[in-house]
C-alpha positions as CSV (number, residue, x, y, z in Angstrom):
1,M,-36.2,209.4,223.0
2,S,-35.3,212.9,221.7
3,I,-36.2,214.1,218.2
4,E,-34.8,217.2,216.5
5,I,-37.0,220.0,215.2
6,K,-35.6,221.5,212.1
7,I,-36.5,224.4,209.8
8,P,-38.6,222.7,207.1
9,S,-38.4,223.4,203.4
10,I,-41.2,225.9,202.6
11,G,-40.5,226.6,198.9
12,E,-38.1,225.6,196.2
13,S,-36.4,229.0,196.0
14,I,-36.2,229.7,199.8
15,T,-32.9,228.9,201.4
16,E,-33.1,231.0,204.6
17,V,-35.8,232.2,206.9
18,T,-36.3,234.3,210.0
19,L,-37.6,232.8,213.3
20,A,-40.3,235.4,213.9
21,A,-41.6,234.3,217.3
22,W,-41.7,231.4,219.7
23,V,-45.2,230.4,220.8
24,K,-43.9,227.8,223.3
25,E,-41.0,228.1,225.7
26,S,-38.2,225.7,226.7
27,G,-39.5,223.3,229.3
28,D,-43.1,223.4,228.0
29,Y,-44.8,220.1,227.5
30,V,-46.4,220.2,224.0
31,E,-48.9,218.0,222.4
32,E,-48.6,216.7,218.8
33,G,-49.8,219.4,216.5
34,D,-49.3,222.3,218.9
35,I,-47.8,225.4,217.2
36,L,-44.2,225.8,218.4
37,C,-43.1,228.9,216.5
38,E,-43.7,231.2,213.6
39,I,-41.2,231.3,210.7
40,E,-41.0,234.2,208.3
41,S,-39.8,233.7,204.8
42,D,-39.4,236.2,202.0
43,K,-42.9,235.3,200.9
44,A,-45.0,234.4,203.9
45,T,-45.2,233.6,207.6
46,V,-45.8,230.0,208.4
47,E,-46.5,228.2,211.7
48,L,-44.3,225.2,212.7
49,P,-46.3,222.4,214.5
50,A,-44.9,219.8,216.9
51,E,-44.3,216.4,215.2
52,S,-45.2,214.6,218.4
53,S,-45.8,215.2,222.1
54,G,-43.0,215.8,224.6
55,I,-41.0,218.4,226.5
56,L,-39.5,221.2,224.3
57,T,-35.9,222.4,224.6
58,I,-35.1,225.4,222.4
59,A,-31.6,225.6,220.9
60,D,-29.4,228.6,221.9
61,S,-29.1,229.6,218.3
62,A,-32.8,229.8,217.7
63,E,-33.6,233.1,219.3
64,E,-36.5,235.3,218.0
65,G,-35.3,237.3,215.1
66,A,-32.5,234.8,214.2
67,E,-31.9,234.2,210.5
68,L,-31.6,230.4,209.9
69,E,-31.0,228.1,207.0
70,I,-33.4,225.5,205.8
71,G,-32.7,222.3,207.8
72,A,-31.2,224.1,210.8
73,V,-32.0,222.5,214.2
74,I,-33.9,224.9,216.3
75,A,-35.1,222.6,219.2
76,T,-35.5,219.1,220.5
77,L,-38.5,217.2,221.8
78,D,-38.1,214.6,224.6
79,T,-40.9,212.3,223.5
80,S,-40.3,209.9,226.4
81,A,-41.6,212.4,228.9
82,S,-45.2,211.9,230.0
83,A,-47.7,214.7,230.1
84,P,-47.7,216.5,233.5
85,A,-50.7,215.9,235.7
86,G,-53.3,218.7,235.7
87,G,-51.4,220.7,233.0
88,A,-48.6,221.7,235.5
89,P,-45.1,222.3,234.3
90,K,-43.1,219.1,233.9
91,S,-39.7,220.3,234.7
92,E,-38.7,221.6,238.2
93,E,-37.2,224.7,236.6
94,K,-40.5,225.4,234.9
95,A,-42.4,224.8,238.1
96,E,-40.3,227.3,239.9
97,E,-40.8,229.9,237.2
98,A,-44.6,229.5,237.1
99,P,-45.4,231.9,240.1
100,V,-43.3,234.6,238.4
101,A,-45.1,234.2,235.1
102,S,-48.4,234.2,236.9
103,A,-47.6,237.4,238.8
104,A,-46.7,239.1,235.5
105,A,-50.1,238.3,234.0
106,P,-52.9,240.8,234.0
107,T,-55.7,240.4,236.6
108,G,-57.6,237.2,236.1
109,G,-54.6,234.8,235.7
110,D,-54.1,233.6,232.1
111,K,-57.2,235.3,230.9
112,N,-56.5,238.1,228.4
113,Y,-52.8,237.3,228.6
114,P,-51.1,237.4,225.2
115,S,-49.3,234.5,223.5
116,P,-45.5,235.1,223.0
117,A,-46.1,236.0,219.3
118,A,-49.0,238.4,220.3
119,K,-46.9,239.9,223.0
120,K,-44.1,240.8,220.6
121,I,-46.5,242.5,218.2
122,L,-48.2,244.4,221.1
123,D,-44.8,245.6,222.4
124,E,-43.8,246.8,219.0
125,K,-47.1,248.7,218.6
126,G,-46.8,250.0,222.2
127,V,-50.2,248.6,223.1
128,S,-51.1,247.4,226.6
129,A,-52.5,243.9,226.8
130,D,-55.1,245.1,229.2
131,S,-56.7,247.2,226.5
132,V,-57.0,244.2,224.0
133,S,-59.9,241.8,224.0
134,G,-58.7,238.2,223.5
135,S,-60.5,235.9,221.1
136,G,-58.5,232.8,222.0
137,K,-59.2,230.0,224.5
138,D,-60.2,231.5,227.9
139,G,-59.9,235.0,226.5
140,R,-56.2,234.6,225.6
141,I,-54.9,237.2,223.2
142,T,-53.9,235.7,219.9
143,K,-51.6,236.9,217.2
144,A,-54.6,238.0,215.1
145,D,-55.9,240.0,218.0
146,A,-52.6,241.7,218.4
147,V,-52.3,242.5,214.6
148,G,-55.7,244.2,214.8
149,A,-55.1,246.1,218.0
150,S,-55.0,249.9,217.9
151,A,-52.1,251.9,219.2
152,T,-54.5,254.6,220.4
153,S,-54.9,252.7,223.7
154,A,-51.2,252.5,224.3
155,P,-49.8,253.5,227.7
156,A,-47.9,256.7,228.0
157,K,-44.5,254.9,227.9
158,A,-44.5,252.0,225.5
159,A,-41.7,249.6,224.5
160,A,-40.1,250.4,221.2
161,P,-38.1,248.2,218.8
162,S,-35.0,250.3,219.5
163,A,-34.2,253.1,221.8
164,P,-35.3,256.3,220.1
165,E,-32.9,259.1,219.6
166,K,-34.7,262.2,221.1
167,V,-33.6,265.8,220.8
168,E,-35.5,268.4,222.7
169,L,-35.6,271.9,221.1
170,S,-36.8,275.1,222.6
171,G,-40.6,275.6,222.6
172,G,-41.3,271.9,223.3
173,V,-40.4,270.8,219.7
174,S,-39.1,267.3,219.4
175,R,-37.0,265.7,216.6
176,E,-37.4,262.1,217.7
177,K,-36.5,259.1,215.5
178,R,-36.3,255.4,215.9
179,V,-34.6,252.6,214.0
180,E,-36.3,249.3,213.1
181,K,-34.7,246.2,211.5
182,M,-36.3,245.5,208.1
183,T,-38.4,242.3,208.1
184,R,-37.5,239.6,205.6
185,L,-40.7,240.4,203.8
186,R,-39.9,244.1,203.5
187,K,-36.4,243.3,202.3
188,T,-37.8,241.0,199.7
189,I,-40.3,243.6,198.6
190,A,-37.5,246.2,198.2
191,K,-35.3,243.7,196.3
192,R,-38.1,242.6,193.9
193,L,-39.3,246.2,193.1
194,T,-35.7,247.3,192.4
195,E,-35.3,244.3,190.1
196,A,-38.5,245.1,188.3
197,K,-37.4,248.7,187.6
198,N,-33.8,247.7,186.6
199,E,-34.4,244.5,184.6
200,T,-37.6,245.3,182.6
201,A,-38.4,247.8,179.9
202,M,-41.4,249.1,181.8
203,L,-43.8,251.6,180.4
204,T,-47.3,252.6,181.5
205,T,-50.4,253.4,179.5
206,F,-53.5,255.1,180.9
207,N,-57.2,255.3,180.2
208,E,-60.3,256.4,182.0
209,V,-63.4,254.3,182.7
210,D,-66.9,255.5,183.3
211,M,-68.2,253.6,186.3
212,H,-71.8,254.7,185.9
213,N,-73.3,251.5,184.5
214,V,-71.4,249.0,186.6
215,M,-72.2,251.0,189.8
216,A,-75.9,251.0,188.7
217,L,-75.8,247.3,188.2
218,R,-74.1,246.7,191.5
219,S,-76.6,249.0,193.3
220,K,-79.6,247.2,191.8
221,Y,-78.5,243.6,192.6
222,K,-76.1,243.9,195.5
223,D,-78.7,242.8,198.1
224,A,-80.0,239.9,196.1
225,F,-76.3,238.9,195.4
226,K,-75.4,238.9,199.0
227,D,-78.6,237.0,200.0
228,K,-77.8,234.3,197.5
229,H,-74.0,234.1,197.7
230,D,-73.4,235.3,201.3
231,I,-70.8,237.9,200.2
232,G,-70.9,241.5,199.0
233,L,-70.6,242.4,195.4
234,G,-67.5,244.6,195.0
235,F,-65.7,246.2,192.0
236,M,-62.7,243.8,192.2
237,S,-64.7,240.9,190.8
238,F,-65.8,243.0,187.8
239,F,-62.3,244.1,187.1
240,T,-60.8,240.7,187.6
241,K,-63.4,239.2,185.2
242,A,-62.8,242.0,182.7
243,C,-59.1,241.4,182.8
244,T,-59.4,237.6,182.3
245,M,-61.5,238.3,179.2
246,A,-59.0,240.9,177.9
247,L,-56.1,238.5,178.5
248,K,-57.8,236.0,176.1
249,E,-58.0,238.7,173.5
250,V,-54.4,240.0,174.1
251,P,-52.4,236.9,175.2
252,G,-49.1,238.7,175.2
253,V,-50.1,240.6,178.3
254,N,-50.5,237.2,180.0
255,A,-47.0,236.0,178.9
256,Q,-43.6,236.2,180.5
257,I,-40.0,235.7,179.6
258,E,-38.3,232.5,180.5
259,G,-34.7,232.5,179.4
260,E,-34.7,233.1,175.7
261,N,-38.3,231.9,175.4
262,L,-41.8,233.5,175.8
263,V,-44.2,231.5,177.8
264,Y,-47.9,232.1,177.0
265,H,-50.6,230.9,179.4
266,D,-54.1,229.8,178.4
267,Y,-55.3,230.4,181.9
268,A,-55.4,233.5,184.1
269,D,-53.9,233.3,187.6
270,V,-54.6,236.8,188.8
271,G,-52.6,238.2,191.7
272,I,-54.5,240.6,193.9
273,A,-52.2,243.0,195.7
274,V,-53.2,243.1,199.4
275,S,-51.8,245.5,202.1
276,T,-51.1,243.8,205.4
277,P,-49.5,245.0,208.7
278,K,-46.2,243.5,207.5
279,G,-46.2,244.8,204.0
280,L,-47.6,244.2,200.5
281,V,-48.4,240.6,199.5
282,V,-49.9,239.3,196.3
283,P,-52.0,236.2,196.8
284,V,-53.2,234.6,193.5
285,V,-56.7,233.8,192.4
286,K,-56.1,230.6,190.4
287,N,-58.0,230.0,187.1
288,A,-59.9,233.2,187.6
289,E,-61.1,233.0,184.0
290,S,-63.3,230.0,184.9
291,M,-64.9,231.7,188.0
292,S,-68.2,233.5,188.4
293,L,-68.3,236.9,190.1
294,A,-69.4,235.3,193.4
295,Q,-66.5,232.8,193.3
296,I,-64.0,235.5,192.6
297,E,-65.3,237.6,195.5
298,K,-65.2,234.7,197.9
299,E,-61.7,233.8,196.9
300,I,-60.4,237.4,197.2
301,R,-62.0,237.6,200.6
302,R,-60.4,234.3,201.7
303,L,-57.0,235.3,200.6
304,A,-57.2,238.8,202.0
305,L,-58.2,237.6,205.4
306,K,-55.3,235.0,205.4
307,G,-53.0,237.8,204.3
308,R,-54.1,240.1,207.1
309,D,-53.5,237.3,209.7
310,G,-50.2,236.3,208.2
311,K,-51.5,232.8,207.3
312,L,-51.0,232.7,203.5
313,G,-49.2,229.7,202.2
314,I,-46.4,229.7,199.7
315,D,-48.6,228.0,197.1
316,E,-51.2,230.8,197.5
317,M,-48.7,233.4,196.4
318,Q,-46.9,231.6,193.6
319,G,-47.6,231.3,189.9
320,G,-49.5,234.4,189.1
321,T,-49.6,235.4,185.4
322,F,-51.1,238.9,185.8
323,T,-51.7,241.3,188.8
324,I,-54.3,243.9,189.8
325,T,-53.6,246.6,192.4
326,N,-56.1,249.0,193.8
327,G,-54.6,252.2,195.1
328,G,-58.0,253.8,195.0
329,V,-59.0,252.3,198.4
330,F,-56.3,254.6,199.8
331,G,-57.4,257.6,197.8
332,S,-54.9,257.4,194.9
333,M,-56.0,259.3,191.8
334,L,-53.3,258.1,189.5
335,S,-50.1,256.1,189.7
336,T,-47.7,253.9,187.7
337,P,-47.7,250.5,189.4
338,I,-44.6,248.4,189.2
339,I,-44.7,245.0,187.5
340,N,-44.7,241.9,189.7
341,I,-41.8,240.0,188.0
342,P,-41.6,237.6,186.2
343,Q,-45.1,238.8,185.0
344,S,-45.3,241.2,182.1
345,A,-48.1,243.5,183.2
346,I,-50.0,244.9,186.1
347,L,-53.3,246.9,186.2
348,G,-53.6,249.8,188.6
349,M,-57.1,250.9,189.7
350,H,-57.7,254.3,191.4
351,N,-60.3,256.2,193.2
352,I,-63.7,257.0,191.7
353,V,-64.4,260.7,191.3
354,E,-67.4,262.4,189.8
355,R,-66.3,264.3,186.7
356,P,-67.9,266.1,183.8
357,V,-68.0,264.0,180.7
358,A,-69.6,264.4,177.3
359,I,-72.2,261.8,176.4
360,N,-74.2,262.1,173.2
361,G,-73.2,265.8,172.8
362,E,-74.2,266.7,176.4
363,V,-72.1,267.3,179.5
364,V,-73.1,265.1,182.4
365,I,-71.6,264.2,185.8
366,H,-70.5,260.6,186.0
367,P,-68.2,258.6,188.3
368,I,-64.9,258.2,186.6
369,M,-61.9,256.0,187.5
370,Y,-58.4,256.4,185.9
371,L,-56.7,253.1,185.0
372,A,-53.0,252.4,184.5
373,L,-51.4,249.4,182.8
374,S,-47.7,249.1,183.4
375,Y,-46.1,246.5,181.0
376,D,-42.8,245.1,180.0
377,H,-42.1,246.4,176.5
378,R,-39.8,243.5,175.8
379,V,-42.9,241.3,175.8
380,V,-45.9,243.6,175.2
381,D,-46.0,246.0,172.3
382,G,-47.7,249.4,172.6
383,K,-50.6,248.3,170.4
384,E,-51.2,245.3,172.7
385,S,-51.1,247.3,175.9
386,V,-53.5,249.9,174.6
387,T,-55.9,247.2,173.2
388,F,-55.9,245.4,176.5
389,L,-56.7,248.5,178.5
390,K,-59.3,249.6,176.0
391,T,-61.0,246.2,176.3
392,V,-61.1,246.4,180.1
393,K,-62.6,249.9,179.8
394,E,-65.3,248.7,177.4
395,L,-66.2,245.7,179.5
396,I,-66.6,247.7,182.7
397,E,-68.6,250.4,180.9
398,D,-70.9,247.7,179.5
399,P,-70.8,245.0,182.2
400,S,-73.6,243.0,180.5
401,R,-70.9,241.9,177.9
402,M,-69.1,240.1,180.7
403,L,-72.3,238.1,181.6
404,L,-72.9,237.3,177.9
405,D,-69.2,236.7,177.2
406,I,-69.2,238.9,174.1
């Protein structure tokens, strides 16, 4: 019998997706659970597994890059077909194509040969498969390998998403440009940021925090912390914990508008902005207020790794009540972060710079970070925003208060 493979529902607000890449090809015999393709929504990239075993036939409308509605049929599976002996292609057409595919593979047969999804990423980067070490079965290059591959090893002439428009000027000066189609994720980022600017009464308040004490605490205990918890002690866990405590004191910062109502949360689901090869994503640390520093660090690492590999699920990016973004890792001194709607506030962290500060009437050099809190003035008053940021500052400057919960 033949069964239809349809675009599944991957979120209540998602009606259309992009078929990012096929992992299998028409004529392939697939086992139940094998990944068939990757689907990109406006929130995440998800893998579509085979519901059962059989021979795959891809629909003509389901090309890579096609925009498809939820429920659209993208392929069929002939479940009555038996598995080919020795892993050989089942169909005569596939058997005839096999020598051609083998000839196109790098030396060593299938070893170090990219999957279709990985090949697409490598082609866009202009990276040769020969220069990438595969971590998959038998050395096969996976999507994660391709995402982490460096373009520095690219051949002289690499494939580009579109033919570049090149103009040669005298003296060897070039004015080359290329055009790339925006990904669904990038289009969604653009749309949401524009909505945040146009539909909220956004203001930003600033403060500075002396990082001396928290850096001394981290330096003193980081080795013991890692030995016990098997993870490094970073600043994100301190700031996340400080924010959850400040949110309890100033609940308006943890609220959001819903129609004509204000919704207050007695929990803190903190979104952590993560930069990935495909763009900015904001996975959520659920119930961060009840977590220890070690639990927060582990959850942030887990979500960041999944974000880097494009494996974040919809549920891992929904429901945040407050967001933290750290532009300091890229060298930003000061910025005004944009609210992640429908939330009412976002904290921006920045780089740490040694600056002269006055302490007890004396000028000393301490590591200073500038903080920025962007907030929706429709929900959060100026007094609340300043109080929140001041609370975060005080907790970071005296981190023992976080441990004692005072």
